[in-house]
C-alpha positions as CSV (number, residue, x, y, z in Angstrom):
1,X,-48.1,79.9,-278.5
2,X,-46.2,77.3,-276.7
3,X,-44.9,79.8,-274.4
4,X,-47.8,81.2,-273.5
5,X,-49.1,77.9,-272.2
6,X,-46.3,77.0,-270.1
7,X,-46.6,80.1,-268.4
8,X,-50.3,79.9,-267.8
9,X,-49.6,76.3,-266.2
10,X,-46.7,77.9,-263.8
11,X,-49.1,80.5,-262.6
12,X,-51.8,77.9,-262.1
13,X,-49.6,76.0,-260.1
14,X,-48.3,78.6,-258.0
15,X,-52.2,79.9,-256.9
16,X,-52.8,76.2,-256.2
17,X,-50.1,76.0,-253.8
18,X,-50.9,79.4,-252.4
19,X,-54.6,78.4,-251.7
20,X,-53.2,75.1,-250.0
21,X,-51.2,77.0,-247.7
22,X,-53.9,79.6,-246.8
23,X,-56.3,76.6,-246.5
24,X,-53.7,74.8,-243.8
25,X,-53.5,78.2,-242.0
26,X,-57.0,78.6,-241.8
27,X,-57.6,75.0,-240.3
28,X,-54.8,75.9,-237.8
29,X,-56.3,79.1,-236.8
30,X,-59.8,77.3,-236.4
31,X,-58.2,74.7,-234.3
32,X,-56.7,77.3,-232.0
33,X,-59.8,79.2,-231.9
34,X,-61.7,76.1,-230.6
35,X,-58.9,75.6,-228.1
36,X,-59.2,78.9,-226.7
37,X,-62.8,78.9,-226.2
38,X,-63.0,77.3,-222.7
39,X,-60.4,79.4,-221.4
40,X,-62.1,82.5,-222.5
41,X,-65.3,80.8,-220.7
42,X,-63.3,80.3,-217.4
43,X,-62.2,84.1,-217.6
44,X,-65.6,85.3,-218.2
45,X,-66.5,83.6,-215.4
46,X,-63.7,84.9,-213.0
47,X,-64.2,88.4,-214.1
48,X,-66.8,89.7,-211.4
49,X,-64.4,88.4,-208.6
50,X,-61.5,90.1,-210.5
51,X,-63.4,93.1,-210.7
52,X,-64.0,93.4,-207.0
53,X,-60.5,92.5,-206.3
54,X,-58.9,95.3,-208.2
55,X,-62.0,97.8,-207.4
56,X,-59.4,99.8,-205.0
57,X,-57.3,100.2,-208.1
58,X,-60.2,102.0,-209.7
59,X,-60.3,104.3,-206.8
60,X,-59.2,108.1,-206.6
61,X,-55.6,108.3,-206.7
62,X,-55.6,110.6,-203.3
63,X,-57.8,107.6,-201.7
64,X,-55.4,104.9,-202.7
65,X,-52.4,107.2,-201.7
66,X,-53.9,107.5,-197.8
67,X,-54.7,104.0,-197.9
68,X,-51.3,103.1,-198.1
69,X,-50.0,105.1,-194.9
70,X,-52.5,103.4,-193.0
71,X,-51.4,99.9,-194.4
72,X,-47.8,100.8,-193.7
73,X,-48.7,101.8,-189.9
74,X,-50.4,98.4,-189.1
75,X,-48.1,96.1,-191.0
76,X,-45.2,96.7,-188.9
77,X,-46.9,95.8,-185.5
78,X,-48.7,93.0,-186.8
79,X,-45.8,91.6,-188.7
80,X,-44.1,91.6,-185.0
81,X,-46.8,90.0,-183.5
82,X,-47.0,87.4,-186.0
83,X,-43.2,86.7,-185.6
84,X,-43.5,86.4,-181.7
85,X,-46.4,84.2,-182.2
86,X,-44.4,81.7,-184.2
87,X,-41.8,81.9,-182.0
88,X,-43.9,80.9,-179.0
89,X,-45.1,77.7,-180.9
90,X,-41.4,77.2,-181.6
91,X,-40.6,77.2,-177.7
92,X,-43.3,74.3,-177.5
93,X,-40.6,72.0,-178.9
94,X,-38.0,73.1,-176.7
95,X,-39.9,72.5,-173.2
96,X,-38.2,69.5,-171.8
97,X,-39.1,67.1,-169.0
98,X,-38.7,69.2,-165.8
99,X,-37.8,66.1,-164.1
100,X,-34.6,65.7,-166.3
101,X,-33.7,69.2,-166.6
102,X,-35.4,71.6,-164.4
103,X,-33.3,74.8,-165.0
104,X,-33.7,74.4,-168.5
105,X,-37.4,73.7,-168.5
106,X,-37.7,77.1,-166.2
107,X,-35.4,79.0,-168.7
108,X,-37.6,78.2,-171.5
109,X,-40.8,78.8,-169.3
110,X,-39.5,82.1,-168.5
111,X,-38.7,82.9,-172.3
112,X,-42.3,81.7,-173.1
113,X,-43.7,84.1,-170.4
114,X,-41.6,86.9,-171.7
115,X,-42.9,86.2,-175.3
116,X,-46.5,85.9,-174.3
117,X,-46.1,89.4,-172.3
118,X,-44.8,91.1,-175.5
119,X,-47.8,89.2,-177.5
120,X,-50.5,90.6,-175.1
121,X,-48.7,94.0,-174.8
122,X,-48.5,94.6,-178.8
123,X,-51.2,92.5,-179.9
124,X,-53.8,95.2,-178.8
125,X,-51.8,97.9,-180.7
126,X,-51.9,96.0,-184.1
127,X,-55.4,95.1,-183.7
128,X,-55.9,98.9,-183.4
129,X,-54.2,99.9,-186.4
130,X,-56.0,97.2,-188.4
131,X,-59.2,98.6,-187.1
132,X,-58.3,101.9,-188.2
133,X,-57.4,100.6,-191.8
134,X,-60.9,98.8,-191.9
135,X,-62.6,101.8,-191.1
136,X,-61.0,104.0,-193.5
137,X,-61.6,101.3,-196.3
138,X,-65.6,101.3,-195.2
139,X,-65.6,105.2,-194.9
140,X,-64.0,105.6,-198.2
141,X,-65.7,102.7,-200.0
142,X,-62.2,101.5,-201.1
143,X,-62.9,98.0,-200.6
144,X,-65.9,95.4,-201.1
145,X,-68.1,95.3,-198.4
146,X,-68.1,91.7,-198.1
147,X,-64.4,91.9,-197.5
148,X,-64.6,94.6,-194.8
149,X,-67.1,92.6,-192.9
150,X,-65.0,89.5,-192.7
151,X,-62.3,91.6,-191.7
152,X,-64.3,92.9,-188.7
153,X,-65.4,90.1,-187.5
154,X,-61.8,88.4,-187.3
155,X,-60.6,91.6,-185.6
156,X,-63.5,91.1,-182.9
157,X,-62.3,87.7,-182.2
158,X,-58.8,88.8,-181.9
159,X,-60.2,91.4,-179.2
160,X,-61.8,88.7,-177.3
161,X,-58.6,86.8,-177.1
162,X,-56.8,89.6,-176.3
163,X,-59.1,90.6,-173.1
164,X,-57.8,89.7,-169.8
165,X,-60.2,86.9,-169.2
166,X,-58.6,84.9,-172.3
167,X,-55.1,86.1,-172.6
168,X,-54.2,82.3,-171.6
169,X,-55.6,81.3,-175.2
170,X,-53.6,83.4,-176.9
171,X,-50.8,80.7,-176.9
172,X,-53.3,78.1,-177.3
173,X,-53.2,77.0,-173.7
174,X,-49.3,76.4,-174.0
175,X,-48.4,78.3,-170.6
176,X,-51.0,76.5,-168.6
177,X,-49.7,73.1,-169.7
178,X,-46.2,73.9,-168.9
179,X,-47.2,75.2,-165.4
180,X,-49.4,72.2,-164.6
181,X,-46.0,70.1,-165.5
182,X,-44.2,72.2,-162.9
183,X,-46.9,71.5,-160.3
184,X,-46.5,68.0,-161.0
185,X,-42.7,67.9,-160.8
186,X,-43.3,69.8,-157.5
187,X,-45.7,67.0,-156.0
188,X,-43.2,64.3,-157.4
189,X,-40.0,65.9,-155.5
190,X,-41.9,66.3,-152.3
191,X,-43.4,62.6,-152.4
192,X,-40.2,61.0,-153.5
193,X,-38.2,62.8,-150.9
194,X,-40.6,62.4,-148.1
195,X,-39.9,59.4,-146.2
196,X,-41.8,58.2,-142.8
197,X,-39.3,58.6,-139.7
198,X,-38.7,54.9,-138.2
199,X,-39.9,54.8,-134.8
200,X,-38.8,52.3,-131.9
201,X,-41.2,51.5,-128.9
202,X,-39.3,54.1,-126.8
203,X,-38.4,56.7,-129.1
204,X,-37.1,59.2,-126.6
205,X,-33.9,58.5,-124.8
206,X,-33.5,61.7,-123.1
207,X,-35.5,64.5,-121.9
208,X,-33.6,67.1,-124.0
209,X,-35.4,69.0,-126.7
210,X,-34.3,67.3,-130.0
211,X,-34.0,69.9,-133.0
212,X,-34.5,67.4,-136.0
213,X,-32.6,68.0,-139.1
214,X,-34.3,69.2,-142.3
215,X,-36.1,66.1,-143.7
216,X,-35.3,67.0,-147.0
217,X,-31.6,67.5,-148.9
218,X,-30.7,70.9,-149.4
219,X,-30.7,70.4,-153.3
220,X,-34.2,69.2,-153.4
221,X,-35.3,72.4,-151.5
222,X,-33.5,74.5,-153.9
223,X,-35.7,72.7,-156.7
224,X,-38.7,73.3,-155.0
225,X,-38.0,77.3,-154.3
226,X,-37.2,77.6,-158.1
227,X,-40.4,75.8,-159.2
228,X,-42.2,77.9,-156.3
229,X,-40.9,81.1,-158.0
230,X,-42.5,80.0,-161.6
231,X,-45.6,79.0,-160.2
232,X,-46.0,81.9,-157.6
233,X,-45.4,84.5,-160.7
234,X,-48.4,82.9,-162.3
235,X,-50.7,83.1,-159.3
236,X,-50.5,79.3,-158.2
237,X,-49.2,79.9,-154.6
238,X,-52.5,78.4,-153.0
239,X,-52.0,75.1,-155.3
240,X,-48.3,75.0,-154.3
241,X,-49.5,75.2,-150.6
242,X,-52.3,72.8,-151.1
243,X,-49.8,70.2,-152.6
244,X,-47.0,70.7,-150.0
245,X,-49.7,70.1,-147.0
246,X,-51.2,67.0,-148.7
247,X,-48.0,65.3,-149.0
248,X,-46.2,66.4,-145.8
249,X,-49.1,65.8,-143.5
250,X,-49.6,62.5,-145.2
251,X,-46.0,61.8,-144.1
252,X,-46.4,62.6,-140.7
253,X,-49.2,60.5,-140.5
254,X,-47.4,57.7,-141.9
255,X,-44.8,58.2,-139.3
256,X,-47.4,57.9,-136.6
257,X,-49.1,54.9,-137.9
258,X,-46.5,52.6,-136.5
259,X,-47.3,53.9,-132.9
260,X,-50.7,52.4,-133.2
261,X,-52.7,55.3,-132.1
262,X,-56.0,53.9,-132.2
263,X,-56.3,54.5,-128.4
264,X,-56.7,58.3,-129.2
265,X,-60.1,57.6,-130.5
266,X,-61.5,56.1,-127.5
267,X,-64.8,57.3,-126.4
268,X,-65.4,58.6,-123.0
269,X,-67.9,55.4,-122.3
270,X,-64.8,53.2,-123.1
271,X,-62.6,55.0,-120.9
272,X,-63.8,54.2,-117.4
273,X,-61.3,51.4,-116.5
274,X,-58.5,53.0,-114.5
275,X,-55.7,50.6,-115.7
276,X,-56.4,51.5,-119.4
277,X,-56.5,54.8,-118.5
278,X,-52.8,54.7,-116.9
279,X,-51.6,52.6,-119.8
280,X,-53.1,54.7,-122.4
281,X,-51.7,58.0,-120.8
282,X,-48.2,56.8,-120.5
283,X,-48.3,56.0,-124.4
284,X,-49.8,59.5,-125.0
285,X,-47.2,61.3,-123.4
286,X,-44.2,59.4,-124.8
287,X,-46.1,59.7,-128.6
288,X,-46.9,63.2,-128.2
289,X,-43.4,64.1,-126.9
290,X,-42.1,62.4,-130.0
291,X,-44.5,63.7,-132.2
292,X,-43.9,67.5,-131.4
293,X,-40.0,67.2,-130.8
294,X,-39.1,65.3,-133.7
295,X,-41.8,65.1,-136.3
296,X,-43.5,68.6,-135.9
297,X,-40.3,70.1,-135.2
298,X,-38.7,68.8,-138.5
299,X,-41.9,69.9,-140.4
300,X,-41.7,73.6,-138.6
301,X,-38.1,73.8,-139.8
302,X,-38.7,72.5,-143.3
303,X,-41.8,75.0,-143.8
304,X,-39.4,77.7,-143.0
305,X,-36.8,76.5,-145.4
306,X,-39.3,76.0,-148.4
307,X,-41.3,79.1,-148.1
308,X,-39.0,81.6,-146.0
309,X,-38.8,84.0,-149.2
310,X,-42.7,84.5,-149.1
311,X,-42.9,85.6,-145.5
312,X,-43.8,84.4,-142.1
313,X,-47.6,84.1,-142.6
314,X,-47.3,81.6,-145.6
315,X,-45.0,79.1,-144.0
316,X,-46.5,79.2,-140.7
317,X,-50.0,78.6,-142.5
318,X,-48.6,75.7,-144.3
319,X,-47.0,74.5,-140.7
320,X,-50.5,74.8,-139.1
321,X,-52.4,73.0,-141.9
322,X,-49.8,70.0,-141.7
323,X,-50.0,69.7,-137.9
324,X,-53.8,69.8,-137.8
325,X,-54.3,67.3,-140.6
326,X,-51.3,65.1,-139.4
327,X,-53.0,64.4,-136.1
328,X,-52.1,67.0,-133.4
329,X,-55.9,67.7,-132.9
330,X,-56.3,63.9,-132.0
331,X,-53.7,64.4,-129.4
332,X,-55.5,67.1,-127.8
333,X,-58.8,65.6,-127.9
334,X,-57.6,62.5,-126.2
335,X,-56.6,64.4,-123.2
336,X,-60.0,66.1,-123.3
337,X,-61.7,62.5,-123.3
338,X,-59.4,61.8,-120.0
339,X,-60.9,64.9,-118.3
340,X,-64.4,63.9,-119.2
341,X,-64.0,60.3,-117.7
342,X,-65.5,59.4,-114.5
343,X,-63.8,61.1,-111.5
344,X,-61.6,58.9,-109.7
345,X,-59.0,59.5,-107.2
346,X,-56.4,57.4,-109.0
347,X,-57.2,59.9,-112.2
348,X,-55.5,62.4,-110.2
349,X,-52.4,61.1,-110.9
350,X,-53.2,60.8,-114.4
351,X,-54.2,64.3,-114.8
352,X,-51.0,65.2,-113.2
353,X,-49.2,63.1,-115.8
354,X,-50.9,64.9,-118.6
355,X,-50.3,68.6,-116.9
356,X,-46.5,67.4,-116.7
357,X,-46.4,66.2,-120.1
358,X,-47.7,69.4,-121.5
359,X,-45.6,71.6,-119.1
360,X,-42.7,69.9,-120.4
361,X,-43.6,70.8,-123.7
362,X,-44.6,74.3,-123.0
363,X,-41.8,76.1,-124.6
364,X,-42.1,73.8,-127.6
365,X,-45.9,74.4,-128.0
366,X,-45.5,78.3,-127.8
367,X,-42.6,78.3,-130.3
368,X,-44.2,75.8,-133.0
369,X,-47.8,76.6,-132.5
370,X,-47.4,80.4,-131.1
371,X,-48.5,82.0,-134.5
372,X,-52.0,83.4,-135.5
373,X,-52.1,80.3,-138.1
374,X,-52.1,77.8,-135.2
375,X,-55.2,79.5,-133.2
376,X,-57.3,76.2,-133.1
377,X,-54.3,74.3,-131.6
378,X,-53.7,77.0,-129.1
379,X,-57.3,77.2,-128.1
380,X,-57.6,73.3,-127.9
381,X,-54.7,73.5,-125.7
382,X,-55.5,76.1,-123.4
383,X,-59.0,74.4,-123.0
384,X,-57.1,71.0,-122.2
385,X,-54.9,72.5,-119.6
386,X,-58.1,74.2,-118.1
387,X,-59.9,71.1,-117.6
388,X,-57.0,69.2,-116.4
389,X,-56.1,71.8,-113.7
390,X,-59.7,72.0,-112.5
391,X,-60.4,68.2,-112.7
392,X,-57.2,67.3,-110.8
393,X,-58.2,70.2,-108.0
394,X,-61.6,69.0,-107.7
395,X,-60.3,65.5,-106.9
396,X,-57.8,66.6,-104.6
397,X,-59.8,68.8,-102.6
398,X,-62.8,66.0,-102.5
399,X,-60.6,63.4,-101.5
400,X,-61.1,63.9,-97.6
401,X,-64.8,63.9,-97.9
402,X,-64.5,60.7,-99.5
403,X,-62.4,59.0,-97.1
404,X,-64.8,60.0,-94.3
405,X,-67.7,58.8,-96.2
406,X,-66.3,55.1,-96.2
407,X,-66.2,55.2,-92.3
408,X,-69.6,53.8,-92.6
409,X,-68.6,50.7,-94.8
410,X,-68.0,47.6,-93.1
411,X,-64.7,46.3,-92.4
412,X,-62.9,43.5,-94.3
413,X,-64.2,39.9,-93.0
414,X,-60.8,38.5,-93.0
415,X,-59.3,41.4,-90.8
416,X,-56.7,42.5,-93.5
417,X,-55.8,45.8,-94.6
418,X,-58.7,47.8,-96.5
419,X,-57.9,49.0,-99.9
420,X,-58.8,52.5,-98.7
421,X,-55.9,52.4,-96.2
422,X,-53.2,50.9,-98.7
423,X,-54.5,53.0,-101.3
424,X,-54.2,56.3,-99.1
425,X,-50.9,55.7,-97.8
426,X,-49.5,55.0,-101.3
427,X,-51.5,57.7,-102.7
428,X,-49.9,60.3,-100.2
429,X,-46.6,59.1,-100.5
430,X,-46.9,59.7,-104.3
431,X,-48.3,63.0,-104.0
432,X,-45.5,64.3,-101.8
433,X,-42.8,62.4,-104.0
434,X,-40.4,64.2,-106.4
435,X,-42.4,63.1,-109.2
436,X,-45.7,64.5,-108.2
437,X,-45.5,67.2,-105.8
438,X,-44.2,69.7,-107.7
439,X,-46.7,69.3,-110.5
440,X,-49.5,69.0,-107.7
441,X,-48.3,72.4,-106.3
442,X,-48.1,73.9,-109.4
443,X,-51.7,72.9,-110.4
444,X,-53.1,73.9,-107.0
445,X,-51.4,77.1,-107.0
446,X,-53.0,78.0,-110.6
447,X,-56.5,77.1,-109.6
448,X,-56.3,79.2,-106.4
449,X,-54.9,82.1,-108.5
450,X,-58.1,81.7,-110.9
451,X,-60.2,82.3,-107.7
452,X,-57.8,85.1,-106.5
453,X,-56.7,83.0,-103.6
454,X,-53.1,82.7,-102.2
455,X,-51.6,79.0,-102.4
456,X,-48.8,77.8,-99.9
457,X,-47.1,74.5,-99.9
458,X,-48.0,74.0,-96.3
459,X,-51.7,73.7,-97.8
460,X,-50.8,70.3,-99.4
461,X,-49.1,69.0,-96.4
462,X,-51.9,69.9,-94.1
463,X,-54.5,68.1,-96.4
464,X,-52.6,65.0,-96.7
465,X,-52.1,64.8,-93.0
466,X,-55.8,65.2,-92.7
467,X,-56.2,62.1,-95.0
468,X,-54.0,60.2,-92.7
469,X,-55.9,61.3,-89.6
470,X,-59.3,60.6,-91.2
471,X,-57.9,56.9,-92.1
472,X,-57.0,56.4,-88.2
473,X,-60.6,57.5,-87.5
474,X,-61.9,55.0,-90.0
475,X,-59.9,52.2,-88.2
476,X,-61.1,52.7,-85.0
477,X,-64.6,52.9,-86.2
478,X,-64.1,49.7,-88.3
479,X,-62.5,47.8,-85.5
480,X,-65.6,48.1,-83.3
481,X,-67.8,46.7,-86.0
482,X,-66.3,43.1,-85.8
483,X,-68.7,40.8,-83.8
484,X,-65.3,38.8,-83.0
485,X,-63.2,40.8,-80.7
486,X,-60.0,38.5,-81.6
487,X,-60.7,39.3,-85.3
488,X,-60.6,43.1,-84.3
489,X,-57.2,42.6,-82.8
490,X,-56.0,41.0,-85.9
491,X,-57.3,43.9,-88.0
492,X,-55.8,46.5,-85.8
493,X,-52.6,44.6,-85.8
494,X,-52.5,44.5,-89.7
495,X,-53.3,48.2,-90.0
496,X,-51.1,49.8,-87.5
497,X,-48.4,47.8,-88.4
498,X,-49.1,48.9,-92.2
499,X,-49.3,52.6,-91.3
500,X,-46.0,52.2,-89.5
501,X,-44.0,50.3,-92.3
502,X,-45.5,52.1,-95.1
503,X,-44.8,55.6,-94.1
504,X,-41.6,55.0,-92.2
505,X,-38.8,56.7,-94.1
506,X,-41.1,58.5,-96.2
507,X,-41.8,62.2,-96.8
508,X,-45.2,61.7,-95.3
509,X,-43.8,59.9,-92.4
510,X,-41.5,62.7,-91.5
511,X,-44.4,65.1,-91.6
512,X,-46.2,62.9,-89.2
513,X,-43.1,62.6,-86.8
514,X,-41.3,59.7,-85.2
515,X,-43.5,59.9,-82.3
516,X,-46.5,59.2,-84.4
517,X,-44.8,56.2,-85.9
518,X,-43.5,54.9,-82.9
519,X,-47.1,54.8,-81.5
520,X,-48.5,52.6,-84.4
521,X,-45.5,50.3,-83.9
522,X,-46.4,49.8,-80.3
523,X,-50.0,49.6,-81.2
524,X,-49.1,46.5,-83.4
525,X,-47.0,45.1,-80.4
526,X,-50.1,45.4,-78.2
527,X,-52.6,44.0,-80.5
528,X,-50.5,41.2,-81.4
529,X,-49.9,40.3,-77.6
530,X,-53.5,40.4,-76.9
531,X,-54.5,38.4,-80.1
532,X,-51.9,35.8,-78.9
533,X,-53.0,35.7,-75.4
534,X,-56.9,35.4,-76.0
535,X,-56.7,32.9,-78.9
536,X,-53.7,30.3,-79.3
537,X,-52.0,31.1,-75.7
538,X,-55.3,29.4,-74.3
539,X,-54.6,25.9,-76.0
540,X,-51.6,24.8,-73.8
541,X,-53.9,25.0,-71.0
542,X,-55.7,21.7,-72.1
543,X,-52.4,19.8,-72.0
544,X,-52.3,19.9,-68.4
545,X,-49.9,17.6,-66.5
546,X,-52.2,17.6,-63.0
547,X,-53.2,14.4,-61.8
548,X,-50.7,12.6,-63.8
549,X,-48.0,12.1,-61.5
550,X,-50.4,11.0,-58.7
551,X,-51.7,7.9,-60.7
552,X,-48.4,6.4,-61.1
553,X,-50.0,3.0,-59.9
554,X,-53.2,3.6,-62.3
555,X,-52.0,3.5,-65.8
556,X,-55.6,3.0,-67.2
557,X,-56.7,6.1,-65.3
558,X,-53.6,8.1,-66.4
559,X,-54.5,7.0,-70.2
560,X,-58.1,8.1,-69.7
561,X,-57.0,11.6,-68.5
562,X,-54.4,11.9,-71.5
563,X,-56.9,10.9,-74.1
564,X,-59.6,13.4,-72.6
565,X,-57.0,16.3,-72.6
566,X,-55.6,15.4,-76.0
567,X,-59.2,15.0,-77.5
568,X,-60.2,18.7,-75.6
569,X,-56.9,20.3,-77.3
570,X,-57.4,18.7,-80.6
571,X,-61.1,20.1,-80.8
572,X,-59.8,23.6,-79.6
573,X,-57.1,23.7,-82.1
574,X,-59.4,22.6,-84.9
575,X,-61.8,25.4,-84.1
576,X,-59.2,28.1,-84.0
577,X,-57.4,26.8,-86.9
578,X,-60.5,26.5,-89.0
579,X,-61.4,30.3,-88.2
580,X,-57.9,31.9,-88.4
581,X,-57.3,30.1,-91.6
582,X,-59.7,32.6,-93.3
583,X,-58.0,35.5,-91.8
584,X,-55.0,37.3,-93.4
585,X,-52.1,39.1,-92.0
586,X,-51.0,41.2,-95.4
587,X,-47.4,41.9,-94.5
588,X,-44.9,39.1,-94.9
589,X,-42.9,39.9,-91.9
590,X,-45.8,40.5,-89.7
591,X,-47.4,37.2,-90.7
592,X,-44.3,35.3,-90.2
593,X,-43.6,37.0,-86.7
594,X,-47.1,36.2,-85.5
595,X,-46.7,32.4,-86.9
596,X,-43.5,32.2,-85.2
597,X,-45.1,33.6,-81.7
598,X,-48.0,30.8,-82.2
599,X,-45.3,28.0,-82.8
600,X,-43.5,29.1,-79.9
601,X,-46.7,29.1,-77.7
602,X,-47.9,25.5,-78.8
603,X,-45.4,23.4,-80.6
604,X,-43.0,23.2,-77.4
605,X,-45.7,22.5,-75.0
606,X,-47.2,19.9,-77.4
607,X,-44.0,18.3,-78.0
608,X,-43.2,17.9,-74.5
609,X,-46.4,16.5,-73.8
610,X,-46.4,14.1,-76.5
611,X,-43.0,12.8,-75.6
612,X,-44.1,12.3,-71.9
613,X,-47.7,11.0,-72.4
614,X,-48.2,9.9,-76.0
615,X,-47.0,6.5,-75.2
616,X,-50.2,6.0,-73.2
617,X,-52.3,6.4,-76.2
618,X,-50.0,5.1,-78.9
619,X,-50.8,1.6,-78.3
620,X,-54.5,2.0,-78.0
621,X,-56.7,0.9,-80.8
622,X,-58.0,4.6,-81.3
623,X,-54.9,6.1,-80.9
624,X,-55.4,8.3,-84.1
625,X,-58.5,10.0,-82.7
626,X,-56.3,11.5,-79.9
627,X,-52.7,11.4,-81.3
628,X,-53.8,13.6,-84.4
629,X,-50.7,15.6,-84.8
630,X,-46.9,15.7,-84.9
631,X,-44.9,18.6,-83.4
632,X,-43.9,19.0,-87.1
633,X,-47.2,18.7,-88.7
634,X,-48.5,21.3,-86.2
635,X,-45.6,23.6,-87.0
636,X,-46.4,23.3,-90.6
637,X,-50.2,23.9,-90.2
638,X,-49.3,27.0,-87.8
639,X,-46.6,28.3,-90.5
640,X,-49.4,28.4,-93.3
641,X,-51.7,30.4,-91.5
642,X,-52.8,34.2,-92.6
643,X,-51.4,33.9,-96.2
644,X,-53.4,36.1,-98.4
645,X,-55.5,34.8,-101.0
646,X,-54.7,35.9,-104.9
647,X,-57.4,38.0,-106.0
648,X,-58.0,40.5,-108.8
649,X,-57.0,44.1,-108.1
650,X,-60.1,46.2,-108.7
651,X,-59.9,49.9,-109.8
652,X,-60.8,52.5,-107.2
653,X,-64.0,54.5,-107.4
654,X,-65.3,57.0,-105.3
655,X,-68.8,56.9,-103.4
656,X,-71.0,59.7,-104.2
657,X,-71.9,62.5,-102.0
658,X,-71.6,65.2,-104.8
659,X,-72.8,65.7,-108.2
660,X,-69.5,66.4,-109.0
661,X,-68.6,63.0,-109.1
662,X,-69.9,60.2,-111.4
663,X,-72.9,58.5,-110.9
664,X,-71.0,55.1,-110.4
665,X,-71.5,53.9,-106.7
666,X,-69.0,51.1,-106.6
667,X,-67.4,51.2,-103.7
668,X,-63.8,52.2,-104.2
669,X,-62.9,52.5,-100.9
670,X,-64.4,49.4,-99.9
671,X,-63.0,47.8,-96.7
672,X,-62.1,44.6,-98.5
673,X,-58.2,44.0,-98.9
674,X,-56.2,44.1,-101.7
675,X,-53.8,41.2,-100.7
676,X,-50.7,40.2,-102.3
677,X,-49.0,36.9,-102.3
678,X,-45.9,37.3,-100.5
């Protein structure tokens, strides 16, 4: 009994233990099920998308096999394009500063261009293969429509980027930015090495053509050429030319600023003062020669050095733009302004100066500005030369008429040399001198050739001799216009001596001949003699000694005669001296000679008279009325006669008889004198 009970308890305990274990397992399983619930819910939510993603797997085997071939053909070029694209963005970090390492920069830039070229050439093929895949997937319903639609949009965008207009965006604008930096470096190299050429007030030491050295170091030129190569390969030649012209023309302008070229802007209305014209044209000639032979010569050579590999048209075009923008056109416009100013005889010399300057630079002009690119400069230069030749010829041939017109003008009131006479003698001498004769002959020959007429050098000589002959006729006419005959003698004496003195030993004098010169010398002596005889030589007659010796016993009577004769002398002297004090003898030698003749005619007679008879009146209470002068004071007064009065030298202007000349009626050839202080 006891054995049976023990066994039953043992079984019960075993069952209890087993039940407990199973209960714990149930609890553990329940806990695990609770934890798995959310995960199952998440999987349940993802099942639709997973189903779409694995749909191709559910396609027919033959469809899946065909898609594999399409994928393989597209993946290879697409992968290559992606590698190159990654390489392009890798090059961005390698682009150094072109200023510090230009060669390295250009090398990386070259690699970038090659990569972009590969990308451009192969991107299209990759897109085409991918297009084929998308088309196959659509046709065979292998993939979900949403995904094929997304792929089509991406491929369309790629095609747009790959098109010609958008190629630059394949690299995100990296190449354009790199080229922009090269342009900046191109400008920097030019700017930092373009130094204005310093100039002195007289820059030209000789007349030899000065071929200026290149204004940029060879190393800089080589860098500019290297940059040009890269920029031109990317269609940026015009931008390079624009930068180059801008920098170099600014440099030339800066060089010219030191010359104070404001006068080039003078208008025609401001340009009618002869003295200013003379000064400005002298400056213009020097400045133009300096600009052409130094500045533009250097620019011409530098344009050739920098752009020579691109051909003649490119570098000559750059040079033409530099010349035009730097101020060459202003030089030519100034010359045109001179030709448009009033016609004036002295302007002939200035026009000849302009022609001489242009003629000296003719070879330089033809070489520097002879190309088609410089057509504007060529046209302006030809027009200026034409205006100069026509203007100079017109003034020259009209000059004789202008001299003849002055015949009706009044003579100078002081008996001096009219400005016309002094001007024409000097003018003719200058025109046949070494400076102007060859130029004037050339100008007149060209002008005659335009009219299909022949020109001989004798024409120039004949015309100048006619001018002198016209002056002689004017002198004769003017001398007859004086109411005072004595003054007419002074006038003729003055002018005959002026012609003799200023034409003797000159080329005009040689053309006129020795006999002509001697005649004017003789005329001077003749009128000098008549002048002295009819004026001062009459004074000694007032100091007659007649009757004074007979009154040796009558001192009072002698004193009265001396007083009477001294009074008459003093009055006559005062009258003549007052009148002659306003007269002028222009030439110093003639003036001194004339004064000396007067002194010799008056002073010795007066001195002797006063020595003999002066004591008769010196003790008289009214002695000062009669003994007004000493011999020394008379000599001093007579020595001061006929001096020219300082006057302003006026410009010469023509009288009008022709519409060809300006409307000003100032009497250039006025018979009033142009005295100088001797």
